[in-house]
FIKE-501695 format. One record per residue (C-alpha): residue in three letters; x, y, z. Coordinates in nm, 2 decimals. Layout:
<sites>
<site><resn>ALA</resn><X>X</X><Y>Y</Y><Z>Z</Z></site>
...
</sites>
This chain:
<sites>
<site><resn>MET</resn><X>0.00</X><Y>0.00</Y><Z>-0.01</Z></site>
<site><resn>LYS</resn><X>0.29</X><Y>0.22</Y><Z>0.10</Z></site>
<site><resn>LYS</resn><X>0.45</X><Y>0.19</Y><Z>-0.25</Z></site>
<site><resn>LEU</resn><X>0.13</X><Y>0.25</Y><Z>-0.43</Z></site>
<site><resn>ILE</resn><X>0.08</X><Y>0.56</Y><Z>-0.24</Z></site>
<site><resn>LEU</resn><X>0.44</X><Y>0.68</Y><Z>-0.31</Z></site>
<site><resn>SER</resn><X>0.39</X><Y>0.62</Y><Z>-0.70</Z></site>
<site><resn>PHE</resn><X>0.04</X><Y>0.80</Y><Z>-0.69</Z></site>
<site><resn>LEU</resn><X>0.23</X><Y>1.11</Y><Z>-0.51</Z></site>
<site><resn>LEU</resn><X>0.51</X><Y>1.07</Y><Z>-0.77</Z></site>
<site><resn>ALA</resn><X>0.26</X><Y>1.07</Y><Z>-1.06</Z></site>
<site><resn>LEU</resn><X>0.08</X><Y>1.38</Y><Z>-0.90</Z></site>
<site><resn>GLY</resn><X>0.43</X><Y>1.56</Y><Z>-0.89</Z></site>
<site><resn>VAL</resn><X>0.51</X><Y>1.50</Y><Z>-1.25</Z></site>
<site><resn>ALA</resn><X>0.18</X><Y>1.61</Y><Z>-1.35</Z></site>
<site><resn>ALA</resn><X>0.23</X><Y>1.95</Y><Z>-1.14</Z></site>
<site><resn>GLY</resn><X>0.60</X><Y>1.96</Y><Z>-1.23</Z></site>
<site><resn>ALA</resn><X>0.46</X><Y>2.12</Y><Z>-1.57</Z></site>
<site><resn>HIS</resn><X>0.37</X><Y>2.45</Y><Z>-1.37</Z></site>
<site><resn>ALA</resn><X>0.62</X><Y>2.68</Y><Z>-1.24</Z></site>
<site><resn>ALA</resn><X>0.59</X><Y>2.91</Y><Z>-0.95</Z></site>
<site><resn>GLY</resn><X>0.22</X><Y>3.13</Y><Z>-0.99</Z></site>
<site><resn>GLY</resn><X>0.06</X><Y>2.84</Y><Z>-1.16</Z></site>
<site><resn>GLU</resn><X>0.22</X><Y>2.92</Y><Z>-1.51</Z></site>
<site><resn>THR</resn><X>0.26</X><Y>2.64</Y><Z>-1.77</Z></site>
<site><resn>VAL</resn><X>0.65</X><Y>2.59</Y><Z>-1.84</Z></site>
<site><resn>HIS</resn><X>0.71</X><Y>2.51</Y><Z>-2.20</Z></site>
<site><resn>TRP</resn><X>0.90</X><Y>2.18</Y><Z>-2.25</Z></site>
<site><resn>ASP</resn><X>1.18</X><Y>2.25</Y><Z>-2.48</Z></site>
<site><resn>LYS</resn><X>1.27</X><Y>1.98</Y><Z>-2.78</Z></site>
<site><resn>ALA</resn><X>1.52</X><Y>1.75</Y><Z>-2.69</Z></site>
<site><resn>PRO</resn><X>1.78</X><Y>1.66</Y><Z>-2.95</Z></site>
<site><resn>SER</resn><X>1.77</X><Y>1.35</Y><Z>-3.11</Z></site>
<site><resn>ASN</resn><X>2.10</X><Y>1.16</Y><Z>-3.00</Z></site>
<site><resn>THR</resn><X>2.01</X><Y>0.79</Y><Z>-3.03</Z></site>
<site><resn>ASN</resn><X>2.18</X><Y>0.73</Y><Z>-3.33</Z></site>
<site><resn>ASP</resn><X>2.47</X><Y>0.94</Y><Z>-3.24</Z></site>
<site><resn>LEU</resn><X>2.73</X><Y>0.70</Y><Z>-3.06</Z></site>
<site><resn>PRO</resn><X>3.00</X><Y>0.98</Y><Z>-2.94</Z></site>
<site><resn>SER</resn><X>2.70</X><Y>1.14</Y><Z>-2.81</Z></site>
<site><resn>LEU</resn><X>2.57</X><Y>0.83</Y><Z>-2.64</Z></site>
<site><resn>GLN</resn><X>2.91</X><Y>0.73</Y><Z>-2.50</Z></site>
<site><resn>ASN</resn><X>2.94</X><Y>1.09</Y><Z>-2.34</Z></site>
<site><resn>GLY</resn><X>2.55</X><Y>1.07</Y><Z>-2.20</Z></site>
<site><resn>ALA</resn><X>2.66</X><Y>0.73</Y><Z>-2.04</Z></site>
<site><resn>LYS</resn><X>2.95</X><Y>0.85</Y><Z>-1.87</Z></site>
<site><resn>LEU</resn><X>2.74</X><Y>1.17</Y><Z>-1.74</Z></site>
<site><resn>PHE</resn><X>2.48</X><Y>0.91</Y><Z>-1.62</Z></site>
<site><resn>VAL</resn><X>2.75</X><Y>0.67</Y><Z>-1.41</Z></site>
<site><resn>ASN</resn><X>2.93</X><Y>0.97</Y><Z>-1.28</Z></site>
<site><resn>TYR</resn><X>2.65</X><Y>1.21</Y><Z>-1.18</Z></site>
<site><resn>CYS</resn><X>2.32</X><Y>1.00</Y><Z>-1.17</Z></site>
<site><resn>LEU</resn><X>2.43</X><Y>0.65</Y><Z>-1.07</Z></site>
<site><resn>ASN</resn><X>2.52</X><Y>0.75</Y><Z>-0.72</Z></site>
<site><resn>CYS</resn><X>2.17</X><Y>0.78</Y><Z>-0.62</Z></site>
<site><resn>HIS</resn><X>1.95</X><Y>0.64</Y><Z>-0.92</Z></site>
<site><resn>SER</resn><X>1.97</X><Y>0.27</Y><Z>-1.01</Z></site>
<site><resn>ALA</resn><X>1.92</X><Y>0.14</Y><Z>-1.37</Z></site>
<site><resn>ALA</resn><X>1.80</X><Y>-0.22</Y><Z>-1.22</Z></site>
<site><resn>PHE</resn><X>1.72</X><Y>-0.35</Y><Z>-1.60</Z></site>
<site><resn>MET</resn><X>2.03</X><Y>-0.24</Y><Z>-1.78</Z></site>
<site><resn>ARG</resn><X>2.38</X><Y>-0.42</Y><Z>-1.74</Z></site>
<site><resn>PHE</resn><X>2.69</X><Y>-0.27</Y><Z>-1.78</Z></site>
<site><resn>ASN</resn><X>2.83</X><Y>-0.50</Y><Z>-2.05</Z></site>
<site><resn>ARG</resn><X>2.51</X><Y>-0.36</Y><Z>-2.26</Z></site>
<site><resn>LEU</resn><X>2.73</X><Y>-0.02</Y><Z>-2.31</Z></site>
<site><resn>GLN</resn><X>2.94</X><Y>-0.23</Y><Z>-2.58</Z></site>
<site><resn>ASP</resn><X>2.63</X><Y>-0.18</Y><Z>-2.81</Z></site>
<site><resn>ILE</resn><X>2.72</X><Y>0.20</Y><Z>-2.83</Z></site>
<site><resn>GLY</resn><X>3.07</X><Y>0.14</Y><Z>-2.93</Z></site>
<site><resn>ILE</resn><X>3.22</X><Y>0.13</Y><Z>-2.53</Z></site>
<site><resn>SER</resn><X>3.47</X><Y>-0.14</Y><Z>-2.51</Z></site>
<site><resn>GLU</resn><X>3.44</X><Y>-0.39</Y><Z>-2.23</Z></site>
<site><resn>GLN</resn><X>3.78</X><Y>-0.28</Y><Z>-2.12</Z></site>
<site><resn>GLN</resn><X>3.69</X><Y>0.08</Y><Z>-2.12</Z></site>
<site><resn>ILE</resn><X>3.35</X><Y>-0.03</Y><Z>-1.94</Z></site>
<site><resn>LYS</resn><X>3.61</X><Y>-0.20</Y><Z>-1.66</Z></site>
<site><resn>ASP</resn><X>3.85</X><Y>0.12</Y><Z>-1.66</Z></site>
<site><resn>ASN</resn><X>3.61</X><Y>0.39</Y><Z>-1.64</Z></site>
<site><resn>LEU</resn><X>3.26</X><Y>0.32</Y><Z>-1.55</Z></site>
<site><resn>LEU</resn><X>3.24</X><Y>0.07</Y><Z>-1.28</Z></site>
<site><resn>PHE</resn><X>3.25</X><Y>0.10</Y><Z>-0.94</Z></site>
<site><resn>ILE</resn><X>3.51</X><Y>-0.09</Y><Z>-0.72</Z></site>
<site><resn>SER</resn><X>3.27</X><Y>-0.39</Y><Z>-0.63</Z></site>
<site><resn>ASP</resn><X>3.07</X><Y>-0.38</Y><Z>-0.97</Z></site>
<site><resn>LYS</resn><X>3.14</X><Y>-0.65</Y><Z>-1.25</Z></site>
<site><resn>VAL</resn><X>3.11</X><Y>-0.61</Y><Z>-1.60</Z></site>
<site><resn>GLY</resn><X>2.79</X><Y>-0.81</Y><Z>-1.61</Z></site>
<site><resn>ASP</resn><X>2.62</X><Y>-0.64</Y><Z>-1.33</Z></site>
<site><resn>THR</resn><X>2.30</X><Y>-0.44</Y><Z>-1.34</Z></site>
<site><resn>MET</resn><X>2.35</X><Y>-0.07</Y><Z>-1.26</Z></site>
<site><resn>LYS</resn><X>2.25</X><Y>-0.06</Y><Z>-0.91</Z></site>
<site><resn>ALA</resn><X>2.32</X><Y>0.25</Y><Z>-0.73</Z></site>
<site><resn>PRO</resn><X>2.55</X><Y>0.24</Y><Z>-0.40</Z></site>
<site><resn>ILE</resn><X>2.34</X><Y>0.45</Y><Z>-0.19</Z></site>
<site><resn>ASP</resn><X>2.15</X><Y>0.26</Y><Z>0.10</Z></site>
<site><resn>PRO</resn><X>1.79</X><Y>0.34</Y><Z>0.02</Z></site>
<site><resn>LYS</resn><X>1.66</X><Y>0.41</Y><Z>0.38</Z></site>
<site><resn>GLU</resn><X>1.94</X><Y>0.67</Y><Z>0.40</Z></site>
<site><resn>ALA</resn><X>1.84</X><Y>0.82</Y><Z>0.06</Z></site>
<site><resn>LYS</resn><X>1.47</X><Y>0.81</Y><Z>0.17</Z></site>
<site><resn>GLU</resn><X>1.59</X><Y>1.02</Y><Z>0.51</Z></site>
<site><resn>TRP</resn><X>1.79</X><Y>1.24</Y><Z>0.29</Z></site>
<site><resn>PHE</resn><X>1.55</X><Y>1.34</Y><Z>0.01</Z></site>
<site><resn>GLY</resn><X>1.20</X><Y>1.24</Y><Z>0.15</Z></site>
<site><resn>ALA</resn><X>1.18</X><Y>0.95</Y><Z>-0.11</Z></site>
<site><resn>VAL</resn><X>1.39</X><Y>0.68</Y><Z>-0.25</Z></site>
<site><resn>PRO</resn><X>1.54</X><Y>0.80</Y><Z>-0.59</Z></site>
<site><resn>PRO</resn><X>1.33</X><Y>0.63</Y><Z>-0.85</Z></site>
<site><resn>ASP</resn><X>1.50</X><Y>0.40</Y><Z>-1.10</Z></site>
<site><resn>LEU</resn><X>1.60</X><Y>0.54</Y><Z>-1.43</Z></site>
<site><resn>THR</resn><X>1.59</X><Y>0.26</Y><Z>-1.67</Z></site>
<site><resn>LEU</resn><X>1.26</X><Y>0.36</Y><Z>-1.84</Z></site>
<site><resn>ILE</resn><X>1.21</X><Y>0.73</Y><Z>-1.73</Z></site>
<site><resn>ALA</resn><X>1.25</X><Y>0.85</Y><Z>-2.08</Z></site>
<site><resn>ARG</resn><X>0.94</X><Y>0.64</Y><Z>-2.17</Z></site>
<site><resn>SER</resn><X>0.73</X><Y>0.69</Y><Z>-1.86</Z></site>
<site><resn>ARG</resn><X>0.76</X><Y>1.08</Y><Z>-1.84</Z></site>
<site><resn>SER</resn><X>0.59</X><Y>1.17</Y><Z>-2.13</Z></site>
<site><resn>GLY</resn><X>0.28</X><Y>1.40</Y><Z>-2.14</Z></site>
<site><resn>HIS</resn><X>0.07</X><Y>1.67</Y><Z>-2.29</Z></site>
<site><resn>GLY</resn><X>0.38</X><Y>1.87</Y><Z>-2.29</Z></site>
<site><resn>GLY</resn><X>0.59</X><Y>1.67</Y><Z>-2.53</Z></site>
<site><resn>THR</resn><X>0.78</X><Y>1.31</Y><Z>-2.49</Z></site>
<site><resn>GLY</resn><X>0.98</X><Y>1.21</Y><Z>-2.20</Z></site>
<site><resn>ALA</resn><X>1.29</X><Y>1.31</Y><Z>-2.35</Z></site>
<site><resn>ASP</resn><X>1.17</X><Y>1.67</Y><Z>-2.36</Z></site>
<site><resn>TYR</resn><X>1.03</X><Y>1.66</Y><Z>-2.02</Z></site>
<site><resn>LEU</resn><X>1.38</X><Y>1.55</Y><Z>-1.90</Z></site>
<site><resn>TYR</resn><X>1.57</X><Y>1.78</Y><Z>-2.13</Z></site>
<site><resn>THR</resn><X>1.37</X><Y>2.08</Y><Z>-1.97</Z></site>
<site><resn>TYR</resn><X>1.41</X><Y>1.93</Y><Z>-1.61</Z></site>
<site><resn>MET</resn><X>1.76</X><Y>1.92</Y><Z>-1.61</Z></site>
<site><resn>ARG</resn><X>1.80</X><Y>2.29</Y><Z>-1.75</Z></site>
<site><resn>THR</resn><X>1.55</X><Y>2.45</Y><Z>-1.50</Z></site>
<site><resn>PHE</resn><X>1.71</X><Y>2.43</Y><Z>-1.16</Z></site>
<site><resn>TYR</resn><X>1.79</X><Y>2.74</Y><Z>-0.95</Z></site>
<site><resn>ARG</resn><X>1.88</X><Y>2.81</Y><Z>-0.57</Z></site>
<site><resn>ASP</resn><X>1.62</X><Y>2.80</Y><Z>-0.32</Z></site>
<site><resn>PRO</resn><X>1.73</X><Y>2.84</Y><Z>0.03</Z></site>
<site><resn>SER</resn><X>1.38</X><Y>2.76</Y><Z>0.16</Z></site>
<site><resn>ARG</resn><X>1.44</X><Y>2.38</Y><Z>0.03</Z></site>
<site><resn>PRO</resn><X>1.61</X><Y>2.10</Y><Z>0.21</Z></site>
<site><resn>THR</resn><X>1.86</X><Y>2.06</Y><Z>-0.07</Z></site>
<site><resn>GLY</resn><X>1.89</X><Y>2.42</Y><Z>-0.14</Z></site>
<site><resn>TRP</resn><X>1.77</X><Y>2.37</Y><Z>-0.49</Z></site>
<site><resn>ASN</resn><X>1.40</X><Y>2.39</Y><Z>-0.68</Z></site>
<site><resn>ASN</resn><X>1.33</X><Y>2.33</Y><Z>-1.01</Z></site>
<site><resn>LEU</resn><X>1.07</X><Y>2.51</Y><Z>-1.27</Z></site>
<site><resn>VAL</resn><X>0.94</X><Y>2.19</Y><Z>-1.40</Z></site>
<site><resn>PHE</resn><X>0.91</X><Y>2.02</Y><Z>-1.08</Z></site>
<site><resn>PRO</resn><X>0.87</X><Y>2.23</Y><Z>-0.81</Z></site>
<site><resn>ASN</resn><X>0.96</X><Y>2.15</Y><Z>-0.47</Z></site>
<site><resn>VAL</resn><X>1.14</X><Y>1.83</Y><Z>-0.61</Z></site>
<site><resn>GLY</resn><X>1.35</X><Y>1.65</Y><Z>-0.35</Z></site>
<site><resn>MET</resn><X>1.64</X><Y>1.59</Y><Z>-0.57</Z></site>
<site><resn>PRO</resn><X>1.93</X><Y>1.84</Y><Z>-0.57</Z></site>
<site><resn>HIS</resn><X>2.10</X><Y>1.99</Y><Z>-0.85</Z></site>
<site><resn>VAL</resn><X>2.37</X><Y>1.73</Y><Z>-0.96</Z></site>
<site><resn>LEU</resn><X>2.51</X><Y>1.91</Y><Z>-1.25</Z></site>
<site><resn>TRP</resn><X>2.53</X><Y>2.27</Y><Z>-1.11</Z></site>
<site><resn>GLU</resn><X>2.90</X><Y>2.28</Y><Z>-1.12</Z></site>
<site><resn>LEU</resn><X>2.86</X><Y>2.24</Y><Z>-1.50</Z></site>
<site><resn>GLN</resn><X>2.57</X><Y>2.49</Y><Z>-1.55</Z></site>
<site><resn>GLY</resn><X>2.68</X><Y>2.74</Y><Z>-1.27</Z></site>
<site><resn>ASP</resn><X>2.42</X><Y>2.92</Y><Z>-1.04</Z></site>
<site><resn>ARG</resn><X>2.13</X><Y>3.10</Y><Z>-1.21</Z></site>
<site><resn>GLU</resn><X>1.82</X><Y>3.27</Y><Z>-1.08</Z></site>
<site><resn>PRO</resn><X>1.48</X><Y>3.26</Y><Z>-1.27</Z></site>
<site><resn>VAL</resn><X>1.31</X><Y>3.61</Y><Z>-1.37</Z></site>
<site><resn>PHE</resn><X>0.96</X><Y>3.64</Y><Z>-1.34</Z></site>
<site><resn>ASP</resn><X>0.74</X><Y>3.91</Y><Z>-1.47</Z></site>
<site><resn>LYS</resn><X>0.43</X><Y>4.02</Y><Z>-1.23</Z></site>
<site><resn>ARG</resn><X>0.09</X><Y>4.02</Y><Z>-1.45</Z></site>
<site><resn>GLU</resn><X>-0.28</X><Y>4.07</Y><Z>-1.37</Z></site>
<site><resn>GLU</resn><X>-0.48</X><Y>3.78</Y><Z>-1.49</Z></site>
<site><resn>HIS</resn><X>-0.88</X><Y>3.74</Y><Z>-1.40</Z></site>
<site><resn>GLY</resn><X>-0.83</X><Y>3.95</Y><Z>-1.11</Z></site>
<site><resn>HIS</resn><X>-0.52</X><Y>3.77</Y><Z>-0.96</Z></site>
<site><resn>GLU</resn><X>-0.17</X><Y>3.85</Y><Z>-0.96</Z></site>
<site><resn>VAL</resn><X>0.06</X><Y>3.59</Y><Z>-1.13</Z></site>
<site><resn>LYS</resn><X>0.42</X><Y>3.54</Y><Z>-1.19</Z></site>
<site><resn>VAL</resn><X>0.51</X><Y>3.44</Y><Z>-1.55</Z></site>
<site><resn>PHE</resn><X>0.86</X><Y>3.31</Y><Z>-1.60</Z></site>
<site><resn>THR</resn><X>1.05</X><Y>3.52</Y><Z>-1.86</Z></site>
<site><resn>GLY</resn><X>1.42</X><Y>3.38</Y><Z>-1.84</Z></site>
<site><resn>TRP</resn><X>1.75</X><Y>3.32</Y><Z>-1.63</Z></site>
<site><resn>LYS</resn><X>2.00</X><Y>3.54</Y><Z>-1.48</Z></site>
<site><resn>GLN</resn><X>2.33</X><Y>3.40</Y><Z>-1.46</Z></site>
<site><resn>VAL</resn><X>2.46</X><Y>3.46</Y><Z>-1.11</Z></site>
<site><resn>SER</resn><X>2.79</X><Y>3.26</Y><Z>-1.13</Z></site>
<site><resn>PRO</resn><X>2.94</X><Y>3.08</Y><Z>-1.45</Z></site>
<site><resn>GLY</resn><X>2.98</X><Y>2.70</Y><Z>-1.44</Z></site>
<site><resn>ALA</resn><X>3.25</X><Y>2.46</Y><Z>-1.58</Z></site>
<site><resn>LEU</resn><X>3.06</X><Y>2.47</Y><Z>-1.93</Z></site>
<site><resn>THR</resn><X>2.92</X><Y>2.75</Y><Z>-2.14</Z></site>
<site><resn>PRO</resn><X>2.52</X><Y>2.77</Y><Z>-2.17</Z></site>
<site><resn>LEU</resn><X>2.58</X><Y>2.62</Y><Z>-2.52</Z></site>
<site><resn>LYS</resn><X>2.80</X><Y>2.33</Y><Z>-2.41</Z></site>
<site><resn>TYR</resn><X>2.57</X><Y>2.29</Y><Z>-2.11</Z></site>
<site><resn>ASP</resn><X>2.25</X><Y>2.23</Y><Z>-2.33</Z></site>
<site><resn>GLN</resn><X>2.46</X><Y>1.97</Y><Z>-2.54</Z></site>
<site><resn>ALA</resn><X>2.59</X><Y>1.75</Y><Z>-2.23</Z></site>
<site><resn>VAL</resn><X>2.21</X><Y>1.76</Y><Z>-2.11</Z></site>
<site><resn>GLY</resn><X>2.13</X><Y>1.65</Y><Z>-2.47</Z></site>
<site><resn>ASP</resn><X>2.39</X><Y>1.38</Y><Z>-2.46</Z></site>
<site><resn>LEU</resn><X>2.24</X><Y>1.26</Y><Z>-2.11</Z></site>
<site><resn>VAL</resn><X>1.85</X><Y>1.25</Y><Z>-2.23</Z></site>
<site><resn>GLY</resn><X>2.01</X><Y>1.07</Y><Z>-2.55</Z></site>
<site><resn>TYR</resn><X>2.16</X><Y>0.82</Y><Z>-2.35</Z></site>
<site><resn>LEU</resn><X>1.83</X><Y>0.78</Y><Z>-2.13</Z></site>
<site><resn>SER</resn><X>1.62</X><Y>0.77</Y><Z>-2.42</Z></site>
<site><resn>TRP</resn><X>1.84</X><Y>0.48</Y><Z>-2.55</Z></site>
<site><resn>MET</resn><X>1.85</X><Y>0.30</Y><Z>-2.24</Z></site>
<site><resn>ALA</resn><X>1.48</X><Y>0.27</Y><Z>-2.21</Z></site>
<site><resn>GLU</resn><X>1.48</X><Y>0.07</Y><Z>-2.53</Z></site>
<site><resn>PRO</resn><X>1.81</X><Y>-0.03</Y><Z>-2.66</Z></site>
<site><resn>ALA</resn><X>1.69</X><Y>-0.20</Y><Z>-2.97</Z></site>
<site><resn>GLN</resn><X>1.49</X><Y>0.09</Y><Z>-3.07</Z></site>
<site><resn>ASN</resn><X>1.73</X><Y>0.16</Y><Z>-3.37</Z></site>
<site><resn>HIS</resn><X>1.75</X><Y>-0.19</Y><Z>-3.48</Z></site>
<site><resn>ARG</resn><X>1.36</X><Y>-0.22</Y><Z>-3.46</Z></site>
<site><resn>VAL</resn><X>1.32</X><Y>0.09</Y><Z>-3.68</Z></site>
<site><resn>ARG</resn><X>1.60</X><Y>-0.06</Y><Z>-3.93</Z></site>
<site><resn>VAL</resn><X>1.42</X><Y>-0.37</Y><Z>-3.97</Z></site>
<site><resn>GLY</resn><X>1.07</X><Y>-0.23</Y><Z>-3.99</Z></site>
<site><resn>ALA</resn><X>1.19</X><Y>-0.03</Y><Z>-4.29</Z></site>
<site><resn>TRP</resn><X>1.33</X><Y>-0.32</Y><Z>-4.45</Z></site>
<site><resn>VAL</resn><X>1.01</X><Y>-0.54</Y><Z>-4.37</Z></site>
<site><resn>LEU</resn><X>0.79</X><Y>-0.24</Y><Z>-4.55</Z></site>
<site><resn>LEU</resn><X>1.03</X><Y>-0.22</Y><Z>-4.86</Z></site>
<site><resn>PHE</resn><X>0.97</X><Y>-0.62</Y><Z>-4.85</Z></site>
<site><resn>LEU</resn><X>0.61</X><Y>-0.59</Y><Z>-4.83</Z></site>
<site><resn>ALA</resn><X>0.59</X><Y>-0.31</Y><Z>-5.10</Z></site>
<site><resn>VAL</resn><X>0.79</X><Y>-0.54</Y><Z>-5.33</Z></site>
<site><resn>LEU</resn><X>0.61</X><Y>-0.83</Y><Z>-5.24</Z></site>
<site><resn>THR</resn><X>0.25</X><Y>-0.63</Y><Z>-5.34</Z></site>
<site><resn>VAL</resn><X>0.37</X><Y>-0.54</Y><Z>-5.67</Z></site>
<site><resn>ILE</resn><X>0.47</X><Y>-0.91</Y><Z>-5.75</Z></site>
<site><resn>VAL</resn><X>0.15</X><Y>-1.04</Y><Z>-5.63</Z></site>
<site><resn>TRP</resn><X>-0.06</X><Y>-0.77</Y><Z>-5.78</Z></site>
<site><resn>ARG</resn><X>0.12</X><Y>-0.86</Y><Z>-6.14</Z></site>
<site><resn>LEU</resn><X>0.09</X><Y>-1.27</Y><Z>-6.08</Z></site>
<site><resn>ASN</resn><X>-0.27</X><Y>-1.21</Y><Z>-6.00</Z></site>
<site><resn>ALA</resn><X>-0.34</X><Y>-1.00</Y><Z>-6.32</Z></site>
<site><resn>ALA</resn><X>-0.12</X><Y>-1.27</Y><Z>-6.54</Z></site>
<site><resn>PHE</resn><X>-0.35</X><Y>-1.54</Y><Z>-6.39</Z></site>
<site><resn>TRP</resn><X>-0.68</X><Y>-1.38</Y><Z>-6.44</Z></site>
<site><resn>LYS</resn><X>-0.59</X><Y>-1.26</Y><Z>-6.79</Z></site>
<site><resn>ASP</resn><X>-0.71</X><Y>-1.57</Y><Z>-6.99</Z></site>
<site><resn>VAL</resn><X>-1.00</X><Y>-1.63</Y><Z>-6.77</Z></site>
<site><resn>LYS</resn><X>-1.15</X><Y>-1.28</Y><Z>-6.86</Z></site>
</sites>
């Protein structure tokens, strides 16, 4: 029952996450499509292991599956495994679930299928994640010191803040239907990060691309096979049509 209630609350949080302070809808930016770009996927896998896997598991993905995106087994062993992990292990976070719940208010969700489960009226799951990871801001009132425009009052801290830097959202106060609302208009850079804004957006695009690939590693193969199947059926249709015409020619 507790798990059911937690899942329901998380779903409500995702639904509410499309609204910024003041109840205004936050537009989801279109995520770049990187699932066919091997260098991008490799960089995304590196970001995932270094920044996400400390708290979030990907329990339905094994490390050795990263060979599908061009990372060798030796590279996986040298760069992407924790000390106790083996290359055939699933991606389990080293954090203790009880401690995680105490620190963040809930156990960090598994991210294997996150890119498929977060789609909504605002766009795809990749669009949601791409916007979410780019809309964190400092909020001293929150336990972690961070908040998010897409998911207000989120329990997750901004793990990529050293790359993005410190920013503040800028709001414009407007009168609507007799009520004053705050409308998000942009960002004010407080302190720079290790990456420029453009490079940071590209890094997030790589990370989201990897999460999209991880949600269905066979998706590109499925699309290629589907294209060949449709081509085969088209050729077969022409052959069958001509055979049918030749068979009934003398009968008519």
